[in-house]
Structure formats: C-alpha cells, structure tokens
N, C-alpha and C positions, 0 to 999 in steps of 0.2 A: 129818379129816386136812387139814393145810394144803397147798393146791395151790401149786405153785411152778414157776417157769420161770426161765430164764436168758436175759437179753438179752446174747448173747455177740458183741461186736463188737471183737475183739482189735485192739489197735494193732499197728503194724508194727515189729518190732524192727530194730535196725540190721543184724543179720546173721541168717542161718538161718531165714528166714520163708517163703521162696518156695514156694508150692504145697502146703504141708503140710496144708491143710484143704480142698483142692479136692474138691468133690463130697460132702462129709460132710453127713449129716443130710437129704439130699434127700427120702427117703421120709418122714421125720418131718415135714418141711415140708408135704408133700402130705396126710398123714394128719391133722395137726392143723388144717390149713385146712379139710379136709372136716368135721372135728369142729366147727369154728366155725360152719359153715353148718347144722349139726344142732341147735344150741342157741342160746338167746337170752340166757342169763344165768348168772351164777355169779360167778366171780372171775377175775382176770387170770391167763392163762398168757401173760405178756408175752414171748413166746418168743424164741428165739435169733436174734440177728442174726449171721450167719456170713460172714466175709470170705472170698471166693473170690479169691485173689490170683494172677494170672498176669501176670508182667511188671508193667505199670502199671495193669492192669485190676483193679478190685475190685467183685465182684458181691455184693450183699447178699441173703441168704436169710433170710426172716423165718419162723422155726419156727412161731410162732403169736403172735397178739396178742389172744387171747380175754380180754376184760375182762368177767367175768361179774357183772353187777350184781344186787342183790336188789331186786325191784320195790317192795316196801313196800305196806302197806295204806293206801289213800288216806284213811282216816278214823279210825284208831285209835291212832296212834303218839304223839301229844302232846296236851297240854291246850289247848283252844281259847282264843283271845284275842279279846276284844270288838273289833270294828271300827267303822267309821263309815258304812258303806254297806250295812247289812243283812247283812254277812258276819260270821263268827266269827273271822276272822283280820285283824289290823291290818297292812296292807301297808307301813306306815311302820316297823313293828317286826316283820319277818317271822320272825325267829329266836326271838321271845319264846315261852316255853313249851317250848323245846327245849334240850338240853345246849349247843348252840352259842351260846346267848344270852350266856354269860359268857366266851366265847372272845375273844382279841384280834382286831382288825380287820386283815384282809389281811396285809401284810408284817410287821406287828408280831408276828404269831404264829410267825415263823420266826427263831429265835434261835440263832446258832452257839454251840458249846460253848466254854468257856474254853480258850485256846490252851496247848498244852504239846508238847514234842518227841514225835514218834511215829516209830518206826523210824528211817530215815535222814533224816527231814524235821525241820527246825528249827521252833521255835514260830512264827516269822514265816511260814515256808512253810505251816504248818498253818492259820494265820490267813488267809492269802491263799486257800488252797484252800476253806476253809469259807465264806468270804465269797463266793467265786465260785459255790459250790453254792447259797448263799442267793439270789444273783442269778438263777441258773438256775431255781430253784423259782418265783421271782416272775415271770420271763419266761414260764415254761411253764404256770403255773396261775392267775396273778392278773392279769397285764398284759392289758388289753383288746385290744392289738394281736394277741395270740394268741387269747385267750378269745373275743372277739367278731369281730375282723377276720380271724382265721385266717392271720395273717401271722407266719411263723416266723423272720423274719430276725434279730430281737433275740435270740431263744433260740439259734439256730444260731451266731451270732457268738461266743457264750461257750464253745463246744466246740472241741476240738482240730481242726485243719483236716481230718484224715482222717475223724474222727467226723462232722464237719459234712458232708463230701462224701457219706458213706454215708446219712445221714438225710435230706438235702434232697430227694431224689426221692420219698420217702414222703409228702411233704406235697402231692403232686399230687392233683387232684380224683379222688375215688373210692378213694384209698388211705388215707383217714383212720383206718380201723380198725387199721392197722399201726403207728400211732404213739400210740394212745390210752393206752397204758401209761405214756407219758412226758409227755403234755400234756393239757390240757383245752380242748375246742372246743365252744362252744354251737351247738345245731342252728339252721340257717337257719329263721327264723320264730319262734323262741323267744327272747323278750327278757328280759334280766335286769332286776330291779328296781333303782332307783337307790340301792341299799344294797350296799356292798362285801361280798365273801366273808368268812367267818369261818374261822380256821385254828387247829388245835391239833396238837401233836406235838413231836418231838425230832429232833436231829441228833447223831450220834456218829461218832467217828473211830477207825480201827484201821489197822495196817500191813497192806499187801498183799504181793504178790510184790516182788522187787527193783525198786526204782524206782517203786513204786506206793503211794499213800495212798488208802485206801477211806473214803469219807464215806457213811455209811448214813443215809438220810432216812426218817422214819416220821411221816407227817402225814395228817390228815383235813381236807379242804376242804369247806365248806358254801356252796352257791350258792343265792341266792334269785331265782326267776324270776317274771315278771309272768304272772298267770293269764289265760286267755281271757276277754274282756270279759263274756260272759253268765253266766260260772260263779260261783255263790255258794260261797265257800270255807267249809269247816267245820273244817279242820285245817291247822296250819302246814305239814305235810308235803305238802299239795297243791301247794306252791310251791317247796319246798326239795329240792335234789339234793345228796347227800353222796357224796364221792369219797375213798376211802382209798388212799393211795399209799405203798408201801414200796419205795424205789428206792435202789440203790447207785450212787454216782458214784465214779469212779476218776481221781485225778490221777496222770498219768504224767510223770516227769521224769528227766533224766539221759541219759548217752550210750548207754544201752541202746536208746533209741528214736530213730527217724528224726525230723528236725525237725518234720515235719508230723503226727507221731503224739504229740508232746509236748503235754500239756494235759489237758483234762477229757474223760472218756469216761463212758458209761453202762454198767451191768452188770445184776445181778439186779433184777427188778422183780416185785412181787406187789401185790395189792390188790383192791378191789371198789368197786362203786357201789351206792348205796341210794336207794330212792324215785326211780327213774330211768325215763324213757320208753324202753321196749325197742326200738321201731321206730327211734328216733333213735340209740340205742346201736349197733345193728347197722351203722349207717353211720359210726360213729366219733364221734358227737356226744353232747352232754348236752342233755336236755330234761326237764321235770318230768313226774311220773306222770300229771298231768291231760291229757297229750297222748295217752294210751292209751285205746282203747275198752274194753278189758278188762284188769284188773289182778289179778295173783296175789299174795297176801300173802306176807310173809317166812316163812322156816322157823319152825316152832313152837318149836324149841329155842334160838332167839336172841331175846333181848329187844331191842326197838327201840333202847334207849339204848346197847346194845353196839356198834351201827354207828357211833356217834359217838366211841367210845373207841379211840384209836390203839394201845393196848396189848392190846386184846381179840383172841382168836384169830380168824383169818379163817374165815368161815362155810363149812361143808362143801358147800353147794349153794346154788343161786339160785332165784329165783321166776319169771322170765320163761319162758314155754313157747311153742312154736310152735302 
C-alpha cells in the first residue's frame, strides 16, 4: 500500500482565512513525530505543514517528515565493474552496472513538458511555472550550495514569500529531518565523488483549485559518494545513494491570494531512499550504506532495479531497523 502524506502549507487567500486552521492536527503532529523516533526507514511521510495564522503570526506544524529509505544490500544489487586499485568498482564510472548509468547527467534529466493552456493559465504562464519548478528541483537536489553546503538561500528565493518564510526556520541546525522530503543534504563527513548526480523522471501539469496550477514532479536522483579510504568496494551500490521524490508544487496566481502568497508553493510529497546510511538519514542527511555498521537488505518482494524506476510502486516497508 502506498504510504502518502500531505505537505499542507496553504497560502493565505485575500479574504476569509484568519484562524480557520488554528490548532488542527496537533495530536497527529505529536503521534507521527513519536513514530519517526520508533523507526529508521521506509518511505516519506513528508507530513503536513499547517499554517496557524493569528493576525500576522504563522506557526508551522510539521505533521511528519519521515523519509523511510530502503537500506539496500551492500553486495548484491548490481554487477561489479573492474577498477584500478584492487577494487571491483571503478570510481571514475561509479554508476556503471546500474540502471542510472544511462540516465542524463544532473539538470539535463529534468525536462519540463510541452507548454499548453491548463485551467485558467495560458501556455506562457505554464511555461514559466514549469521552468520555475525545474529551477527549484535543481536548487534543492543538485546544486552543491544546497547538497554539500546546506545553504538553502537559492532554493528559498524561488518560492512565494509566505512559503519561504515558513520553510526557512526548518533549515536550522537539528531540524534537517523536517525538510528532507523537499531537499537533499549530504551528511557531514560524507564526500561526493567528482561525478555529478544522475536523474530520471517526469514532470506533469494539471489544474488545481481556482488560481492554482499543480506541477507534479516524479524523479529519481542517484548520488555517488566517495568510499572510506581503507574500504575495498565490491559493488557499485557501496557508493551510490538513490532518492525517489514525488512532489507536487503549486503555482498560485491572481487576486484570490495576497501578494506575499502569490508564487510557488509545495504540497503533496512522497518517496523513498535506497542504499542509504540510516544513521545519517535519521539526522536528515544522505550518506552511503558503507557508513553503517550493520545493513539490513531490501524487502524480498522488491527487485533492486525497481528502486531506480520512477514509475514503480513505492515499497510497502523499509529495511533500517533500530
């Protein structure tokens, strides 16, 4: 069964918005955050961001940000590739022998759909929205300022002012798990290889509520990490972390919204990570499976190649355990 959650961060309409959601889902927030501490892995419950609006104050409640990755078997998922230092993996071609080897490099894998009018949005407006979403995906998943430097400024600058104001505090130290449904952050001490990420997936557009254009993104990102120096690699997945991200972005335009709420917002988010270090994940970061002392293999009913397929069903369970 596909686990699902909703990142609900509603924009502020011009009228009729004050106080309607105050106090909602508070128990859900507490329960799902307790659940997060009980489990290390599975799939995103990239939970609801609920605006508590009282006058000019907006308090963000994160229903959950459980991104349950699938640990992966450190030695069985791909065919080994001969290396040059006694290893079975060529670190100059870390994706060789995996489905990601034929994927586009980085931003070339994020291609907006052909523009056409959708709902009340013109073709030009749709083009502008999908290009903006492409920029958001690059800033949140591929740009080293975010990925390595953990600097969200370029990403946040692309969002509506109200959305930006709500997300910005979640990038404070110690709150990284609350935003891992939307961004990729490498773990301190885990270094990426000098080979860019691989990307596969699609972007689609549909009409939302009045004044809304929904851009659904369904992508898999593969990152290649440098292994610890003494480690002799036997499999490509010793170094690769795979992140699946199904995220809806919503463009809000028109007089229905206050000026600061016009622009791009985030909404539903689901996904998973594969062959990921669980300890780093619990802190909101990405690290390869080689950082783990003990690794639990993926569920028996999911073939490793399925984790690279953006169209495959989300796995029902994960592999990291306390």
